[in-house]
PDB file of N, CA, C and O in Angstrom:
ATOM      1  N   UNK A   1     -90.085-208.116 201.358  1.00  0.00           N
ATOM      2  CA  UNK A   1     -90.979-208.792 202.256  1.00  0.00           C
ATOM      3  C   UNK A   1     -90.961-208.123 203.621  1.00  0.00           C
ATOM      4  O   UNK A   1     -92.016-207.849 204.192  1.00  0.00           O
ATOM      5  N   UNK A   2     -89.780-207.859 204.144  1.00  0.00           N
ATOM      6  CA  UNK A   2     -89.642-207.226 205.453  1.00  0.00           C
ATOM      7  C   UNK A   2     -90.195-205.804 205.405  1.00  0.00           C
ATOM      8  O   UNK A   2     -90.741-205.309 206.391  1.00  0.00           O
ATOM      9  N   UNK A   3     -90.049-205.159 204.263  1.00  0.00           N
ATOM     10  CA  UNK A   3     -90.548-203.794 204.125  1.00  0.00           C
ATOM     11  C   UNK A   3     -92.072-203.773 204.228  1.00  0.00           C
ATOM     12  O   UNK A   3     -92.642-202.864 204.832  1.00  0.00           O
ATOM     13  N   UNK A   4     -92.727-204.763 203.645  1.00  0.00           N
ATOM     14  CA  UNK A   4     -94.185-204.843 203.724  1.00  0.00           C
ATOM     15  C   UNK A   4     -94.638-205.044 205.166  1.00  0.00           C
ATOM     16  O   UNK A   4     -95.595-204.413 205.615  1.00  0.00           O
ATOM     17  N   UNK A   5     -93.954-205.916 205.884  1.00  0.00           N
ATOM     18  CA  UNK A   5     -94.303-206.191 207.283  1.00  0.00           C
ATOM     19  C   UNK A   5     -94.104-204.943 208.132  1.00  0.00           C
ATOM     20  O   UNK A   5     -94.925-204.639 208.997  1.00  0.00           O
ATOM     21  N   UNK A   6     -93.010-204.218 207.885  1.00  0.00           N
ATOM     22  CA  UNK A   6     -92.745-203.000 208.648  1.00  0.00           C
ATOM     23  C   UNK A   6     -93.792-201.936 208.332  1.00  0.00           C
ATOM     24  O   UNK A   6     -94.246-201.218 209.223  1.00  0.00           O
ATOM     25  N   UNK A   7     -94.173-201.840 207.056  1.00  0.00           N
ATOM     26  CA  UNK A   7     -95.174-200.864 206.647  1.00  0.00           C
ATOM     27  C   UNK A   7     -96.530-201.202 207.280  1.00  0.00           C
ATOM     28  O   UNK A   7     -97.251-200.322 207.749  1.00  0.00           O
ATOM     29  N   UNK A   8     -96.856-202.503 207.281  1.00  0.00           N
ATOM     30  CA  UNK A   8     -98.123-202.947 207.869  1.00  0.00           C
ATOM     31  C   UNK A   8     -98.142-202.686 209.379  1.00  0.00           C
ATOM     32  O   UNK A   8     -99.159-202.253 209.922  1.00  0.00           O
ATOM     33  N   UNK A   9     -97.022-202.947 210.054  1.00  0.00           N
ATOM     34  CA  UNK A   9     -96.930-202.699 211.494  1.00  0.00           C
ATOM     35  C   UNK A   9     -97.045-201.214 211.792  1.00  0.00           C
ATOM     36  O   UNK A   9     -97.689-200.818 212.764  1.00  0.00           O
ATOM     37  N   UNK A  10     -96.421-200.393 210.957  1.00  0.00           N
ATOM     38  CA  UNK A  10     -96.504-198.942 211.135  1.00  0.00           C
ATOM     39  C   UNK A  10     -97.917-198.445 210.941  1.00  0.00           C
ATOM     40  O   UNK A  10     -98.374-197.565 211.671  1.00  0.00           O
ATOM     41  N   UNK A  11     -98.623-199.005 209.952  1.00  0.00           N
ATOM     42  CA  UNK A  11    -100.009-198.614 209.707  1.00  0.00           C
ATOM     43  C   UNK A  11    -100.890-199.004 210.889  1.00  0.00           C
ATOM     44  O   UNK A  11    -101.761-198.241 211.306  1.00  0.00           O
ATOM     45  N   UNK A  12    -100.649-200.209 211.426  1.00  0.00           N
ATOM     46  CA  UNK A  12    -101.426-200.675 212.555  1.00  0.00           C
ATOM     47  C   UNK A  12    -101.203-199.772 213.768  1.00  0.00           C
ATOM     48  O   UNK A  12    -102.154-199.435 214.473  1.00  0.00           O
ATOM     49  N   UNK A  13     -99.967-199.384 214.012  1.00  0.00           N
ATOM     50  CA  UNK A  13     -99.649-198.509 215.142  1.00  0.00           C
ATOM     51  C   UNK A  13    -100.316-197.155 214.968  1.00  0.00           C
ATOM     52  O   UNK A  13    -100.793-196.571 215.942  1.00  0.00           O
ATOM     53  N   UNK A  14    -100.357-196.647 213.740  1.00  0.00           N
ATOM     54  CA  UNK A  14    -100.997-195.350 213.488  1.00  0.00           C
ATOM     55  C   UNK A  14    -102.502-195.435 213.678  1.00  0.00           C
ATOM     56  O   UNK A  14    -103.116-194.484 214.160  1.00  0.00           O
ATOM     57  N   UNK A  15    -103.113-196.569 213.304  1.00  0.00           N
ATOM     58  CA  UNK A  15    -104.558-196.730 213.452  1.00  0.00           C
ATOM     59  C   UNK A  15    -104.952-196.739 214.923  1.00  0.00           C
ATOM     60  O   UNK A  15    -105.978-196.171 215.298  1.00  0.00           O
ATOM     61  N   UNK A  16    -104.139-197.383 215.759  1.00  0.00           N
ATOM     62  CA  UNK A  16    -104.459-197.479 217.170  1.00  0.00           C
ATOM     63  C   UNK A  16    -104.190-196.175 217.906  1.00  0.00           C
ATOM     64  O   UNK A  16    -104.822-195.910 218.928  1.00  0.00           O
ATOM     65  N   UNK A  17    -103.288-195.374 217.424  1.00  0.00           N
ATOM     66  CA  UNK A  17    -102.993-194.095 218.055  1.00  0.00           C
ATOM     67  C   UNK A  17    -102.034-194.250 219.220  1.00  0.00           C
ATOM     68  O   UNK A  17    -101.491-195.322 219.486  1.00  0.00           O
ATOM     69  N   UNK A  18    -101.858-193.164 219.877  1.00  0.00           N
ATOM     70  CA  UNK A  18    -100.987-193.084 221.029  1.00  0.00           C
ATOM     71  C   UNK A  18    -101.534-193.952 222.165  1.00  0.00           C
ATOM     72  O   UNK A  18    -102.725-194.263 222.199  1.00  0.00           O
ATOM     73  N   UNK A  19    -100.666-194.336 223.082  1.00  0.00           N
ATOM     74  CA  UNK A  19    -101.091-195.146 224.215  1.00  0.00           C
ATOM     75  C   UNK A  19    -102.132-194.398 225.040  1.00  0.00           C
ATOM     76  O   UNK A  19    -103.119-194.992 225.473  1.00  0.00           O
ATOM     77  N   UNK A  20    -101.926-193.124 225.259  1.00  0.00           N
ATOM     78  CA  UNK A  20    -102.875-192.329 226.036  1.00  0.00           C
ATOM     79  C   UNK A  20    -104.221-192.203 225.325  1.00  0.00           C
ATOM     80  O   UNK A  20    -105.271-192.202 225.966  1.00  0.00           O
ATOM     81  N   UNK A  21    -104.183-192.099 224.018  1.00  0.00           N
ATOM     82  CA  UNK A  21    -105.428-192.001 223.244  1.00  0.00           C
ATOM     83  C   UNK A  21    -106.193-193.316 223.345  1.00  0.00           C
ATOM     84  O   UNK A  21    -107.409-193.321 223.538  1.00  0.00           O
ATOM     85  N   UNK A  22    -105.472-194.438 223.212  1.00  0.00           N
ATOM     86  CA  UNK A  22    -106.131-195.741 223.335  1.00  0.00           C
ATOM     87  C   UNK A  22    -106.696-195.938 224.728  1.00  0.00           C
ATOM     88  O   UNK A  22    -107.804-196.453 224.877  1.00  0.00           O
ATOM     89  N   UNK A  23    -105.954-195.539 225.751  1.00  0.00           N
ATOM     90  CA  UNK A  23    -106.428-195.641 227.124  1.00  0.00           C
ATOM     91  C   UNK A  23    -107.675-194.790 227.330  1.00  0.00           C
ATOM     92  O   UNK A  23    -108.639-195.228 227.959  1.00  0.00           O
ATOM     93  N   UNK A  24    -107.651-193.579 226.800  1.00  0.00           N
ATOM     94  CA  UNK A  24    -108.808-192.695 226.903  1.00  0.00           C
ATOM     95  C   UNK A  24    -110.030-193.325 226.238  1.00  0.00           C
ATOM     96  O   UNK A  24    -111.128-193.294 226.795  1.00  0.00           O
ATOM     97  N   UNK A  25    -109.841-193.894 225.054  1.00  0.00           N
ATOM     98  CA  UNK A  25    -110.951-194.531 224.346  1.00  0.00           C
ATOM     99  C   UNK A  25    -111.489-195.721 225.127  1.00  0.00           C
ATOM    100  O   UNK A  25    -112.700-195.934 225.180  1.00  0.00           O
ATOM    101  N   UNK A  26    -110.596-196.496 225.731  1.00  0.00           N
ATOM    102  CA  UNK A  26    -111.036-197.634 226.541  1.00  0.00           C
ATOM    103  C   UNK A  26    -111.847-197.178 227.755  1.00  0.00           C
ATOM    104  O   UNK A  26    -112.873-197.776 228.082  1.00  0.00           O
ATOM    105  N   UNK A  27    -111.390-196.131 228.411  1.00  0.00           N
ATOM    106  CA  UNK A  27    -112.098-195.618 229.584  1.00  0.00           C
ATOM    107  C   UNK A  27    -113.468-195.092 229.191  1.00  0.00           C
ATOM    108  O   UNK A  27    -114.457-195.360 229.873  1.00  0.00           O
ATOM    109  N   UNK A  28    -113.532-194.351 228.105  1.00  0.00           N
ATOM    110  CA  UNK A  28    -114.817-193.806 227.652  1.00  0.00           C
ATOM    111  C   UNK A  28    -115.766-194.936 227.281  1.00  0.00           C
ATOM    112  O   UNK A  28    -116.944-194.897 227.637  1.00  0.00           O
ATOM    113  N   UNK A  29    -115.269-195.938 226.574  1.00  0.00           N
ATOM    114  CA  UNK A  29    -116.101-197.086 226.204  1.00  0.00           C
ATOM    115  C   UNK A  29    -116.601-197.804 227.453  1.00  0.00           C
ATOM    116  O   UNK A  29    -117.765-198.197 227.524  1.00  0.00           O
ATOM    117  N   UNK A  30    -115.723-197.973 228.435  1.00  0.00           N
ATOM    118  CA  UNK A  30    -116.112-198.628 229.677  1.00  0.00           C
ATOM    119  C   UNK A  30    -117.218-197.850 230.382  1.00  0.00           C
ATOM    120  O   UNK A  30    -118.197-198.442 230.836  1.00  0.00           O
ATOM    121  N   UNK A  31    -117.075-196.555 230.477  1.00  0.00           N
ATOM    122  CA  UNK A  31    -118.081-195.722 231.158  1.00  0.00           C
ATOM    123  C   UNK A  31    -119.417-195.786 230.426  1.00  0.00           C
ATOM    124  O   UNK A  31    -120.467-195.852 231.066  1.00  0.00           O
ATOM    125  N   UNK A  32    -119.394-195.768 229.121  1.00  0.00           N
ATOM    126  CA  UNK A  32    -120.634-195.858 228.342  1.00  0.00           C
ATOM    127  C   UNK A  32    -121.310-197.204 228.584  1.00  0.00           C
ATOM    128  O   UNK A  32    -122.529-197.265 228.749  1.00  0.00           O
ATOM    129  N   UNK A  33    -120.528-198.280 228.605  1.00  0.00           N
ATOM    130  CA  UNK A  33    -121.099-199.605 228.847  1.00  0.00           C
ATOM    131  C   UNK A  33    -121.641-199.735 230.266  1.00  0.00           C
ATOM    132  O   UNK A  33    -122.676-200.366 230.482  1.00  0.00           O
ATOM    133  N   UNK A  34    -120.954-199.145 231.223  1.00  0.00           N
ATOM    134  CA  UNK A  34    -121.442-199.174 232.608  1.00  0.00           C
ATOM    135  C   UNK A  34    -122.765-198.432 232.712  1.00  0.00           C
ATOM    136  O   UNK A  34    -123.694-198.901 233.370  1.00  0.00           O
ATOM    137  N   UNK A  35    -122.852-197.295 232.076  1.00  0.00           N
ATOM    138  CA  UNK A  35    -124.095-196.509 232.096  1.00  0.00           C
ATOM    139  C   UNK A  35    -125.245-197.317 231.488  1.00  0.00           C
ATOM    140  O   UNK A  35    -126.361-197.301 232.008  1.00  0.00           O
ATOM    141  N   UNK A  36    -124.973-198.018 230.393  1.00  0.00           N
ATOM    142  CA  UNK A  36    -126.011-198.828 229.749  1.00  0.00           C
ATOM    143  C   UNK A  36    -126.456-199.970 230.658  1.00  0.00           C
ATOM    144  O   UNK A  36    -127.644-200.291 230.707  1.00  0.00           O
ATOM    145  N   UNK A  37    -125.522-200.585 231.375  1.00  0.00           N
ATOM    146  CA  UNK A  37    -125.874-201.685 232.281  1.00  0.00           C
ATOM    147  C   UNK A  37    -126.624-201.174 233.509  1.00  0.00           C
ATOM    148  O   UNK A  37    -127.527-201.849 234.002  1.00  0.00           O
ATOM    149  N   UNK A  38    -126.266-200.003 234.004  1.00  0.00           N
ATOM    150  CA  UNK A  38    -126.929-199.456 235.191  1.00  0.00           C
ATOM    151  C   UNK A  38    -128.401-199.142 234.904  1.00  0.00           C
ATOM    152  O   UNK A  38    -129.231-199.186 235.812  1.00  0.00           O
ATOM    153  N   UNK A  39    -128.720-198.832 233.673  1.00  0.00           N
ATOM    154  CA  UNK A  39    -130.116-198.579 233.304  1.00  0.00           C
ATOM    155  C   UNK A  39    -130.921-199.875 233.398  1.00  0.00           C
ATOM    156  O   UNK A  39    -132.108-199.848 233.724  1.00  0.00           O
ATOM    157  N   UNK A  40    -130.277-201.009 233.111  1.00  0.00           N
ATOM    158  CA  UNK A  40    -130.961-202.305 233.123  1.00  0.00           C
ATOM    159  C   UNK A  40    -131.191-202.855 234.529  1.00  0.00           C
ATOM    160  O   UNK A  40    -131.981-203.783 234.705  1.00  0.00           O
ATOM    161  N   UNK A  41    -130.513-202.296 235.532  1.00  0.00           N
ATOM    162  CA  UNK A  41    -130.584-202.833 236.891  1.00  0.00           C
ATOM    163  C   UNK A  41    -131.975-202.605 237.475  1.00  0.00           C
ATOM    164  O   UNK A  41    -132.570-201.539 237.312  1.00  0.00           O
ATOM    165  N   UNK A  42    -132.476-203.626 238.154  1.00  0.00           N
ATOM    166  CA  UNK A  42    -133.758-203.522 238.845  1.00  0.00           C
ATOM    167  C   UNK A  42    -133.470-203.111 240.286  1.00  0.00           C
ATOM    168  O   UNK A  42    -133.131-203.954 241.117  1.00  0.00           O
ATOM    169  N   UNK A  43    -133.602-201.829 240.582  1.00  0.00           N
ATOM    170  CA  UNK A  43    -133.272-201.310 241.889  1.00  0.00           C
ATOM    171  C   UNK A  43    -134.412-201.581 242.870  1.00  0.00           C
ATOM    172  O   UNK A  43    -135.581-201.488 242.496  1.00  0.00           O
ATOM    173  N   UNK A  44    -134.084-201.918 244.127  1.00  0.00           N
ATOM    174  CA  UNK A  44    -135.133-202.156 245.114  1.00  0.00           C
ATOM    175  C   UNK A  44    -135.788-200.840 245.541  1.00  0.00           C
ATOM    176  O   UNK A  44    -135.204-199.761 245.436  1.00  0.00           O
ATOM    177  N   UNK A  45    -137.026-200.975 246.028  1.00  0.00           N
ATOM    178  CA  UNK A  45    -137.695-199.780 246.544  1.00  0.00           C
ATOM    179  C   UNK A  45    -137.072-199.417 247.885  1.00  0.00           C
ATOM    180  O   UNK A  45    -136.277-200.177 248.437  1.00  0.00           O
ATOM    181  N   UNK A  46    -137.437-198.258 248.399  1.00  0.00           N
ATOM    182  CA  UNK A  46    -136.901-197.807 249.682  1.00  0.00           C
ATOM    183  C   UNK A  46    -137.280-198.788 250.797  1.00  0.00           C
ATOM    184  O   UNK A  46    -136.455-199.124 251.647  1.00  0.00           O
ATOM    185  N   UNK A  47    -138.543-199.242 250.782  1.00  0.00           N
ATOM    186  CA  UNK A  47    -139.004-200.173 251.816  1.00  0.00           C
ATOM    187  C   UNK A  47    -138.249-201.498 251.753  1.00  0.00           C
ATOM    188  O   UNK A  47    -137.883-202.055 252.788  1.00  0.00           O
ATOM    189  N   UNK A  48    -138.012-202.009 250.529  1.00  0.00           N
ATOM    190  CA  UNK A  48    -137.258-203.251 250.374  1.00  0.00           C
ATOM    191  C   UNK A  48    -135.820-203.090 250.869  1.00  0.00           C
ATOM    192  O   UNK A  48    -135.272-203.992 251.502  1.00  0.00           O
ATOM    193  N   UNK A  49    -135.222-201.953 250.581  1.00  0.00           N
ATOM    194  CA  UNK A  49    -133.846-201.707 251.018  1.00  0.00           C
ATOM    195  C   UNK A  49    -133.764-201.634 252.540  1.00  0.00           C
ATOM    196  O   UNK A  49    -132.832-202.172 253.137  1.00  0.00           O
ATOM    197  N   UNK A  50    -134.730-200.974 253.166  1.00  0.00           N
ATOM    198  CA  UNK A  50    -134.743-200.872 254.629  1.00  0.00           C
ATOM    199  C   UNK A  50    -134.958-202.246 255.255  1.00  0.00           C
ATOM    200  O   UNK A  50    -134.279-202.601 256.219  1.00  0.00           O
ATOM    201  N   UNK A  51    -135.894-203.019 254.715  1.00  0.00           N
ATOM    202  CA  UNK A  51    -136.156-204.364 255.240  1.00  0.00           C
ATOM    203  C   UNK A  51    -134.916-205.250 255.103  1.00  0.00           C
ATOM    204  O   UNK A  51    -134.565-205.981 256.029  1.00  0.00           O
ATOM    205  N   UNK A  52    -134.267-205.183 253.964  1.00  0.00           N
ATOM    206  CA  UNK A  52    -133.055-205.984 253.751  1.00  0.00           C
ATOM    207  C   UNK A  52    -131.943-205.550 254.699  1.00  0.00           C
ATOM    208  O   UNK A  52    -131.174-206.383 255.178  1.00  0.00           O
ATOM    209  N   UNK A  53    -131.856-204.263 254.968  1.00  0.00           N
ATOM    210  CA  UNK A  53    -130.844-203.763 255.895  1.00  0.00           C
ATOM    211  C   UNK A  53    -131.063-204.327 257.289  1.00  0.00           C
ATOM    212  O   UNK A  53    -130.106-204.720 257.956  1.00  0.00           O
ATOM    213  N   UNK A  54    -132.319-204.372 257.740  1.00  0.00           N
ATOM    214  CA  UNK A  54    -132.617-204.925 259.060  1.00  0.00           C
ATOM    215  C   UNK A  54    -132.296-206.413 259.125  1.00  0.00           C
ATOM    216  O   UNK A  54    -131.826-206.905 260.151  1.00  0.00           O
ATOM    217  N   UNK A  55    -132.546-207.124 258.042  1.00  0.00           N
ATOM    218  CA  UNK A  55    -132.204-208.555 258.000  1.00  0.00           C
ATOM    219  C   UNK A  55    -130.692-208.735 258.135  1.00  0.00           C
ATOM    220  O   UNK A  55    -130.235-209.607 258.874  1.00  0.00           O
ATOM    221  N   UNK A  56    -129.922-207.922 257.431  1.00  0.00           N
ATOM    222  CA  UNK A  56    -128.463-208.019 257.505  1.00  0.00           C
ATOM    223  C   UNK A  56    -127.975-207.672 258.911  1.00  0.00           C
ATOM    224  O   UNK A  56    -127.115-208.364 259.453  1.00  0.00           O
ATOM    225  N   UNK A  57    -128.512-206.615 259.500  1.00  0.00           N
ATOM    226  CA  UNK A  57    -128.114-206.237 260.858  1.00  0.00           C
ATOM    227  C   UNK A  57    -128.431-207.368 261.832  1.00  0.00           C
ATOM    228  O   UNK A  57    -127.610-207.696 262.688  1.00  0.00           O
ATOM    229  N   UNK A  58    -129.610-207.965 261.708  1.00  0.00           N
ATOM    230  CA  UNK A  58    -129.983-209.083 262.568  1.00  0.00           C
ATOM    231  C   UNK A  58    -129.040-210.261 262.407  1.00  0.00           C
ATOM    232  O   UNK A  58    -128.628-210.868 263.396  1.00  0.00           O
ATOM    233  N   UNK A  59    -128.698-210.586 261.177  1.00  0.00           N
ATOM    234  CA  UNK A  59    -127.786-211.706 260.924  1.00  0.00           C
ATOM    235  C   UNK A  59    -126.408-211.422 261.515  1.00  0.00           C
ATOM    236  O   UNK A  59    -125.775-212.320 262.070  1.00  0.00           O
ATOM    237  N   UNK A  60    -125.947-210.197 261.401  1.00  0.00           N
ATOM    238  CA  UNK A  60    -124.642-209.829 261.959  1.00  0.00           C
ATOM    239  C   UNK A  60    -124.657-209.978 263.480  1.00  0.00           C
ATOM    240  O   UNK A  60    -123.694-210.480 264.060  1.00  0.00           O
ATOM    241  N   UNK A  61    -125.735-209.547 264.126  1.00  0.00           N
ATOM    242  CA  UNK A  61    -125.848-209.668 265.583  1.00  0.00           C
ATOM    243  C   UNK A  61    -125.837-211.142 265.998  1.00  0.00           C
ATOM    244  O   UNK A  61    -125.142-211.511 266.945  1.00  0.00           O
ATOM    245  N   UNK A  62    -126.593-211.976 265.303  1.00  0.00           N
ATOM    246  CA  UNK A  62    -126.649-213.404 265.632  1.00  0.00           C
ATOM    247  C   UNK A  62    -125.274-214.042 265.487  1.00  0.00           C
ATOM    248  O   UNK A  62    -124.844-214.785 266.369  1.00  0.00           O
ATOM    249  N   UNK A  63    -124.586-213.766 264.401  1.00  0.00           N
ATOM    250  CA  UNK A  63    -123.256-214.348 264.180  1.00  0.00           C
ATOM    251  C   UNK A  63    -122.268-213.823 265.225  1.00  0.00           C
ATOM    252  O   UNK A  63    -121.439-214.582 265.727  1.00  0.00           O
ATOM    253  N   UNK A  64    -122.350-212.539 265.554  1.00  0.00           N
ATOM    254  CA  UNK A  64    -121.450-211.978 266.561  1.00  0.00           C
ATOM    255  C   UNK A  64    -121.684-212.645 267.917  1.00  0.00           C
ATOM    256  O   UNK A  64    -120.725-212.975 268.616  1.00  0.00           O
ATOM    257  N   UNK A  65    -122.942-212.845 268.292  1.00  0.00           N
ATOM    258  CA  UNK A  65    -123.243-213.526 269.560  1.00  0.00           C
ATOM    259  C   UNK A  65    -122.721-214.956 269.546  1.00  0.00           C
ATOM    260  O   UNK A  65    -122.162-215.423 270.538  1.00  0.00           O
ATOM    261  N   UNK A  66    -122.897-215.644 268.442  1.00  0.00           N
ATOM    262  CA  UNK A  66    -122.415-217.022 268.321  1.00  0.00           C
ATOM    263  C   UNK A  66    -120.890-217.081 268.505  1.00  0.00           C
ATOM    264  O   UNK A  66    -120.379-217.916 269.252  1.00  0.00           O
ATOM    265  N   UNK A  67    -120.184-216.196 267.822  1.00  0.00           N
ATOM    266  CA  UNK A  67    -118.721-216.163 267.941  1.00  0.00           C
ATOM    267  C   UNK A  67    -118.313-215.829 269.372  1.00  0.00           C
ATOM    268  O   UNK A  67    -117.377-216.430 269.899  1.00  0.00           O
ATOM    269  N   UNK A  68    -119.000-214.881 270.010  1.00  0.00           N
ATOM    270  CA  UNK A  68    -118.707-214.512 271.396  1.00  0.00           C
ATOM    271  C   UNK A  68    -118.876-215.717 272.315  1.00  0.00           C
ATOM    272  O   UNK A  68    -118.012-216.008 273.142  1.00  0.00           O
ATOM    273  N   UNK A  69    -119.999-216.413 272.160  1.00  0.00           N
ATOM    274  CA  UNK A  69    -120.263-217.564 273.025  1.00  0.00           C
ATOM    275  C   UNK A  69    -119.244-218.680 272.816  1.00  0.00           C
ATOM    276  O   UNK A  69    -118.747-219.254 273.785  1.00  0.00           O
ATOM    277  N   UNK A  70    -118.933-218.987 271.575  1.00  0.00           N
ATOM    278  CA  UNK A  70    -117.950-220.038 271.288  1.00  0.00           C
ATOM    279  C   UNK A  70    -116.589-219.643 271.844  1.00  0.00           C
ATOM    280  O   UNK A  70    -115.875-220.486 272.388  1.00  0.00           O
ATOM    281  N   UNK A  71    -116.224-218.374 271.716  1.00  0.00           N
ATOM    282  CA  UNK A  71    -114.944-217.901 272.241  1.00  0.00           C
ATOM    283  C   UNK A  71    -114.899-218.038 273.762  1.00  0.00           C
ATOM    284  O   UNK A  71    -113.900-218.498 274.314  1.00  0.00           O
ATOM    285  N   UNK A  72    -115.971-217.643 274.437  1.00  0.00           N
ATOM    286  CA  UNK A  72    -116.007-217.739 275.903  1.00  0.00           C
ATOM    287  C   UNK A  72    -115.946-219.204 276.363  1.00  0.00           C
ATOM    288  O   UNK A  72    -115.193-219.538 277.278  1.00  0.00           O
ATOM    289  N   UNK A  73    -116.731-220.062 275.734  1.00  0.00           N
ATOM    290  CA  UNK A  73    -116.733-221.480 276.108  1.00  0.00           C
ATOM    291  C   UNK A  73    -115.353-222.083 275.864  1.00  0.00           C
ATOM    292  O   UNK A  73    -114.852-222.829 276.706  1.00  0.00           O
ATOM    293  N   UNK A  74    -114.748-221.783 274.761  1.00  0.00           N
ATOM    294  CA  UNK A  74    -113.415-222.296 274.462  1.00  0.00           C
ATOM    295  C   UNK A  74    -112.399-221.778 275.471  1.00  0.00           C
ATOM    296  O   UNK A  74    -111.543-222.532 275.933  1.00  0.00           O
ATOM    297  N   UNK A  75    -112.486-220.495 275.816  1.00  0.00           N
ATOM    298  CA  UNK A  75    -111.563-219.914 276.789  1.00  0.00           C
ATOM    299  C   UNK A  75    -111.697-220.558 278.155  1.00  0.00           C
ATOM    300  O   UNK A  75    -110.692-220.887 278.785  1.00  0.00           O
ATOM    301  N   UNK A  76    -112.937-220.744 278.626  1.00  0.00           N
ATOM    302  CA  UNK A  76    -113.159-221.384 279.925  1.00  0.00           C
ATOM    303  C   UNK A  76    -112.667-222.829 279.893  1.00  0.00           C
ATOM    304  O   UNK A  76    -112.051-223.292 280.853  1.00  0.00           O
ATOM    305  N   UNK A  77    -112.928-223.542 278.805  1.00  0.00           N
ATOM    306  CA  UNK A  77    -112.490-224.931 278.668  1.00  0.00           C
ATOM    307  C   UNK A  77    -110.971-225.015 278.701  1.00  0.00           C
ATOM    308  O   UNK A  77    -110.409-225.855 279.405  1.00  0.00           O
ATOM    309  N   UNK A  78    -110.314-224.162 277.955  1.00  0.00           N
ATOM    310  CA  UNK A  78    -108.845-224.202 277.911  1.00  0.00           C
ATOM    311  C   UNK A  78    -108.246-223.817 279.254  1.00  0.00           C
ATOM    312  O   UNK A  78    -107.264-224.419 279.687  1.00  0.00           O
ATOM    313  N   UNK A  79    -108.829-222.815 279.926  1.00  0.00           N
ATOM    314  CA  UNK A  79    -108.325-222.429 281.255  1.00  0.00           C
ATOM    315  C   UNK A  79    -108.495-223.589 282.237  1.00  0.00           C
ATOM    316  O   UNK A  79    -107.598-223.872 283.031  1.00  0.00           O
ATOM    317  N   UNK A  80    -109.629-224.247 282.179  1.00  0.00           N
ATOM    318  CA  UNK A  80    -109.851-225.407 283.049  1.00  0.00           C
ATOM    319  C   UNK A  80    -108.870-226.519 282.789  1.00  0.00           C
ATOM    320  O   UNK A  80    -108.348-227.125 283.725  1.00  0.00           O
ATOM    321  N   UNK A  81    -108.610-226.800 281.502  1.00  0.00           N
ATOM    322  CA  UNK A  81    -107.654-227.860 281.155  1.00  0.00           C
ATOM    323  C   UNK A  81    -106.247-227.496 281.600  1.00  0.00           C
ATOM    324  O   UNK A  81    -105.509-228.349 282.094  1.00  0.00           O
ATOM    325  N   UNK A  82    -105.871-226.232 281.428  1.00  0.00           N
ATOM    326  CA  UNK A  82    -104.535-225.818 281.838  1.00  0.00           C
ATOM    327  C   UNK A  82    -104.378-225.924 283.359  1.00  0.00           C
ATOM    328  O   UNK A  82    -103.351-226.390 283.853  1.00  0.00           O
ATOM    329  N   UNK A  83    -105.406-225.488 284.093  1.00  0.00           N
ATOM    330  CA  UNK A  83    -105.374-225.600 285.550  1.00  0.00           C
ATOM    331  C   UNK A  83    -105.326-227.070 285.988  1.00  0.00           C
ATOM    332  O   UNK A  83    -104.608-227.431 286.921  1.00  0.00           O
ATOM    333  N   UNK A  84    -106.095-227.895 285.304  1.00  0.00           N
ATOM    334  CA  UNK A  84    -106.169-229.322 285.644  1.00  0.00           C
ATOM    335  C   UNK A  84    -104.859-230.042 285.340  1.00  0.00           C
ATOM    336  O   UNK A  84    -104.383-230.844 286.144  1.00  0.00           O
ATOM    337  N   UNK A  85    -104.283-229.753 284.180  1.00  0.00           N
ATOM    338  CA  UNK A  85    -103.065-230.448 283.734  1.00  0.00           C
ATOM    339  C   UNK A  85    -101.795-229.741 284.157  1.00  0.00           C
ATOM    340  O   UNK A  85    -100.724-230.349 284.146  1.00  0.00           O
ATOM    341  N   UNK A  86    -101.881-228.499 284.523  1.00  0.00           N
ATOM    342  CA  UNK A  86    -100.672-227.728 284.808  1.00  0.00           C
ATOM    343  C   UNK A  86    -100.347-227.715 286.203  1.00  0.00           C
ATOM    344  O   UNK A  86     -99.353-227.106 286.600  1.00  0.00           O
TER     345      UNK A  86
END
């Protein structure tokens, strides 16, 4: 019974191959699948990409200004409180 299990395990190990061979096969399979998925992607046109970039830049500027203003107001408030209470 144990001999059959050992023989079956040995056969399974031989079918899978070396660790490097299995890793290579996994990497190749992954690259092939990525290539197939990249073909399915609906890429934006140049104009759409530029427009989206400007929207992102605008949003970043607005958020940066908001954070700056909140930081300044908080700093002035805390300095006033420290001066008042200290």
